[in-house]
VEXMI-403800 format. One record per residue (C-alpha): residue in three letters; x, y, z; residue number from 1. Coordinates in nm, 4 decimals, padded with zeros to 6 digits, always signed. Layout:
<patis>
+---------+----------+----------+----------+-----+
: residuo :        x :        y :        z : num :
+---------+----------+----------+----------+-----+
:     ALA :        X :        Y :        Z : NUM :
...
+---------+----------+----------+----------+-----+
</patis>
This chain:
<patis>
+---------+----------+----------+----------+-----+
: residuo :        x :        y :        z : num :
+---------+----------+----------+----------+-----+
:     UNK : -02.8800 : -12.8970 : +06.5279 :   1 :
:     UNK : -02.5582 : -12.8217 : +06.7137 :   2 :
:     UNK : -02.3496 : -12.5089 : +06.6572 :   3 :
:     UNK : -02.0872 : -12.6788 : +06.4395 :   4 :
:     UNK : -02.3522 : -12.8167 : +06.2044 :   5 :
:     UNK : -02.5422 : -12.4875 : +06.1971 :   6 :
:     UNK : -02.2196 : -12.3013 : +06.1145 :   7 :
:     UNK : -02.1262 : -12.5509 : +05.8415 :   8 :
:     UNK : -02.4715 : -12.5317 : +05.6846 :   9 :
:     UNK : -02.4776 : -12.1502 : +05.6963 :  10 :
:     UNK : -02.1643 : -12.1422 : +05.4778 :  11 :
:     UNK : -02.3825 : -12.2705 : +05.1931 :  12 :
:     UNK : -02.7472 : -12.1982 : +05.2687 :  13 :
:     UNK : -02.9377 : -11.8921 : +05.3800 :  14 :
:     UNK : -03.2501 : -11.9125 : +05.5959 :  15 :
:     UNK : -03.4889 : -11.9205 : +05.2984 :  16 :
:     UNK : -03.2908 : -12.2053 : +05.1426 :  17 :
:     UNK : -03.2924 : -12.4004 : +05.4685 :  18 :
:     UNK : -03.6687 : -12.3479 : +05.4886 :  19 :
:     UNK : -03.7087 : -12.4832 : +05.1367 :  20 :
:     UNK : -03.5001 : -12.7912 : +05.2192 :  21 :
:     UNK : -03.7176 : -12.8520 : +05.5253 :  22 :
:     UNK : -04.0216 : -12.8635 : +05.2937 :  23 :
:     UNK : -03.8762 : -13.1487 : +05.0854 :  24 :
:     UNK : -03.9599 : -13.4823 : +05.2488 :  25 :
:     UNK : -03.7816 : -13.7974 : +05.1412 :  26 :
:     UNK : -03.9269 : -14.1390 : +05.2201 :  27 :
:     UNK : -03.6590 : -14.3423 : +05.3984 :  28 :
:     UNK : -03.8791 : -14.6373 : +05.4956 :  29 :
:     UNK : -04.2374 : -14.7514 : +05.4574 :  30 :
:     UNK : -04.3386 : -14.5455 : +05.7586 :  31 :
:     UNK : -04.0868 : -14.2617 : +05.7799 :  32 :
:     UNK : -03.9935 : -13.9486 : +05.5889 :  33 :
:     UNK : -03.7068 : -13.7113 : +05.6682 :  34 :
:     UNK : -03.6714 : -13.3572 : +05.5397 :  35 :
:     UNK : -03.3862 : -13.2785 : +05.3027 :  36 :
:     UNK : -03.2191 : -13.0350 : +05.5439 :  37 :
:     UNK : -03.1933 : -13.3085 : +05.8052 :  38 :
:     UNK : -03.0624 : -13.5529 : +05.5451 :  39 :
:     UNK : -02.7939 : -13.3123 : +05.4201 :  40 :
:     UNK : -02.6755 : -13.2319 : +05.7719 :  41 :
:     UNK : -02.6968 : -13.6011 : +05.8603 :  42 :
:     UNK : -02.4671 : -13.6906 : +05.5706 :  43 :
:     UNK : -02.2185 : -13.4275 : +05.6863 :  44 :
:     UNK : -02.2342 : -13.5590 : +06.0448 :  45 :
:     UNK : -02.1798 : -13.9170 : +05.9288 :  46 :
:     UNK : -01.8832 : -13.8115 : +05.7167 :  47 :
:     UNK : -01.7305 : -13.6247 : +06.0121 :  48 :
:     UNK : -01.7886 : -13.9159 : +06.2529 :  49 :
:     UNK : -01.6239 : -14.1692 : +06.0209 :  50 :
:     UNK : -01.3319 : -13.9312 : +05.9707 :  51 :
:     UNK : -01.2886 : -13.8707 : +06.3439 :  52 :
:     UNK : -01.2837 : -14.2490 : +06.4030 :  53 :
:     UNK : -00.9894 : -14.3077 : +06.1668 :  54 :
:     UNK : -00.7118 : -14.2835 : +06.4305 :  55 :
:     UNK : -00.9078 : -14.4716 : +06.6981 :  56 :
:     UNK : -00.8525 : -14.8280 : +06.8121 :  57 :
:     UNK : -01.0935 : -15.1045 : +06.7181 :  58 :
:     UNK : -01.1438 : -15.1657 : +07.0896 :  59 :
:     UNK : -01.2836 : -14.8146 : +07.1383 :  60 :
:     UNK : -01.6531 : -14.8788 : +07.1916 :  61 :
:     UNK : -01.7502 : -14.5501 : +07.0267 :  62 :
:     UNK : -01.6109 : -14.6320 : +06.6811 :  63 :
:     UNK : -01.8346 : -14.7126 : +06.3908 :  64 :
:     UNK : -01.8015 : -15.0332 : +06.1952 :  65 :
:     UNK : -01.8584 : -15.1594 : +05.8445 :  66 :
:     UNK : -02.2359 : -15.1665 : +05.8723 :  67 :
:     UNK : -02.2362 : -14.8059 : +05.9907 :  68 :
:     UNK : -02.0647 : -14.7233 : +05.6621 :  69 :
:     UNK : -02.3492 : -14.8967 : +05.4762 :  70 :
:     UNK : -02.5998 : -14.6887 : +05.6729 :  71 :
:     UNK : -02.4104 : -14.3703 : +05.5845 :  72 :
:     UNK : -02.4054 : -14.4645 : +05.2157 :  73 :
:     UNK : -02.7793 : -14.5316 : +05.2264 :  74 :
:     UNK : -02.8235 : -14.1878 : +05.3809 :  75 :
:     UNK : -02.6286 : -14.0418 : +05.0890 :  76 :
:     UNK : -02.8778 : -14.2144 : +04.8536 :  77 :
:     UNK : -03.1638 : -14.0345 : +05.0309 :  78 :
:     UNK : -02.9767 : -13.7054 : +04.9954 :  79 :
:     UNK : -02.9439 : -13.7652 : +04.6206 :  80 :
:     UNK : -03.3138 : -13.8423 : +04.5945 :  81 :
:     UNK : -03.4031 : -13.5220 : +04.7809 :  82 :
:     UNK : -03.1685 : -13.3088 : +04.5704 :  83 :
:     UNK : -03.3495 : -13.4403 : +04.2644 :  84 :
:     UNK : -03.6727 : -13.2875 : +04.3940 :  85 :
:     UNK : -03.5326 : -12.9354 : +04.4381 :  86 :
:     UNK : -03.6009 : -12.6681 : +04.1807 :  87 :
:     UNK : -03.3062 : -12.4882 : +04.0272 :  88 :
:     UNK : -03.3446 : -12.1802 : +04.2506 :  89 :
:     UNK : -03.2370 : -12.3866 : +04.5518 :  90 :
:     UNK : -03.0418 : -12.6780 : +04.4115 :  91 :
:     UNK : -02.7109 : -12.4941 : +04.3579 :  92 :
:     UNK : -02.6697 : -12.4001 : +04.7252 :  93 :
:     UNK : -02.7811 : -12.7410 : +04.8528 :  94 :
:     UNK : -02.5550 : -12.9147 : +04.6026 :  95 :
:     UNK : -02.2609 : -12.7021 : +04.7211 :  96 :
:     UNK : -02.3179 : -12.8164 : +05.0812 :  97 :
:     UNK : -02.3409 : -13.1801 : +04.9756 :  98 :
:     UNK : -02.0345 : -13.1421 : +04.7545 :  99 :
:     UNK : -01.8400 : -13.0144 : +05.0557 : 100 :
:     UNK : -01.9355 : -13.3231 : +05.2594 : 101 :
:     UNK : -01.8646 : -13.5458 : +04.9581 : 102 :
:     UNK : -01.5172 : -13.3971 : +04.9155 : 103 :
:     UNK : -01.4447 : -13.4610 : +05.2809 : 104 :
:     UNK : -01.5608 : -13.8232 : +05.2366 : 105 :
:     UNK : -01.3429 : -13.8588 : +04.9263 : 106 :
:     UNK : -01.0397 : -13.7282 : +05.1189 : 107 :
:     UNK : -01.0184 : -14.0353 : +05.3434 : 108 :
:     UNK : -01.1603 : -14.3022 : +05.1152 : 109 :
:     UNK : -01.0421 : -14.4869 : +04.8085 : 110 :
:     UNK : -01.1961 : -14.6815 : +04.5238 : 111 :
:     UNK : -01.3298 : -15.0171 : +04.6475 : 112 :
:     UNK : -01.1548 : -15.2284 : +04.3833 : 113 :
:     UNK : -01.1860 : -15.5438 : +04.5947 : 114 :
:     UNK : -01.5637 : -15.4922 : +04.6221 : 115 :
:     UNK : -01.5623 : -15.5072 : +05.0014 : 116 :
:     UNK : -01.8968 : -15.3278 : +05.0166 : 117 :
:     UNK : -02.0587 : -15.5788 : +04.7829 : 118 :
:     UNK : -01.9302 : -15.8595 : +05.0082 : 119 :
:     UNK : -02.1030 : -15.6957 : +05.3051 : 120 :
:     UNK : -02.4284 : -15.6484 : +05.1167 : 121 :
:     UNK : -02.4742 : -15.8342 : +04.7906 : 122 :
:     UNK : -02.7844 : -15.6298 : +04.7116 : 123 :
:     UNK : -02.5592 : -15.3357 : +04.6217 : 124 :
:     UNK : -02.6303 : -15.2511 : +04.2593 : 125 :
:     UNK : -02.3420 : -15.1424 : +04.0385 : 126 :
:     UNK : -02.5618 : -14.8590 : +03.9110 : 127 :
:     UNK : -02.5829 : -14.6928 : +04.2521 : 128 :
:     UNK : -02.4031 : -14.3682 : +04.3305 : 129 :
:     UNK : -02.0260 : -14.3317 : +04.3265 : 130 :
:     UNK : -02.0226 : -14.3310 : +04.7089 : 131 :
:     UNK : -02.1071 : -14.7036 : +04.7068 : 132 :
:     UNK : -01.7706 : -14.7677 : +04.5462 : 133 :
:     UNK : -01.5580 : -14.5979 : +04.8173 : 134 :
:     UNK : -01.4082 : -14.7344 : +05.1405 : 135 :
:     UNK : -01.1938 : -14.5690 : +05.4069 : 136 :
:     UNK : -00.8219 : -14.6116 : +05.3428 : 137 :
:     UNK : -00.7616 : -14.6961 : +05.7095 : 138 :
:     UNK : -00.9301 : -14.7016 : +06.0478 : 139 :
:     UNK : -01.1758 : -14.9294 : +06.2257 : 140 :
:     UNK : -01.4270 : -14.9470 : +05.9402 : 141 :
:     UNK : -01.1586 : -15.0530 : +05.6932 : 142 :
:     UNK : -01.0095 : -15.3092 : +05.9302 : 143 :
:     UNK : -01.3518 : -15.4627 : +05.9922 : 144 :
:     UNK : -01.4276 : -15.4707 : +05.6201 : 145 :
:     UNK : -01.0932 : -15.6360 : +05.5492 : 146 :
:     UNK : -01.1561 : -15.8950 : +05.8226 : 147 :
:     UNK : -01.5041 : -15.9752 : +05.6851 : 148 :
:     UNK : -01.3652 : -16.0021 : +05.3318 : 149 :
:     UNK : -01.0895 : -16.2359 : +05.4516 : 150 :
:     UNK : -01.3389 : -16.4607 : +05.6313 : 151 :
:     UNK : -01.5555 : -16.4772 : +05.3189 : 152 :
:     UNK : -01.2530 : -16.5742 : +05.1074 : 153 :
:     UNK : -01.1809 : -16.8775 : +05.3283 : 154 :
+---------+----------+----------+----------+-----+
</patis>
């Protein structure tokens, strides 16, 4: 964990809370589990990366695309699952950290009224978390999503 992430996490969680989050394992595939602390910090890192890409050109080979957004939203699902396993003594602090990352995500996204995400992956269920209904207002991810949506409309 780099210094920025450690500093961000320490604003919300003490060492005993971090230890508790590390004890909660969330199955992310048939063969892999990730601890809740790693998932929470991963969500924050994904949110920051997508935000930092907003002003970049589509030709910049470091920018994330539409399918990276889907991966980030799936990660947020795993975070929600892990938060559901926490007892009340630890859930408030962990929820505060996630809420901070969520608010950052909300700050540069908007409601996906055109259902761009569903066009990328038609397995998206309307009952999934609110984050599945948000898209960046601008930037490389949004431009790629708009281009995919336009191609599908033809």
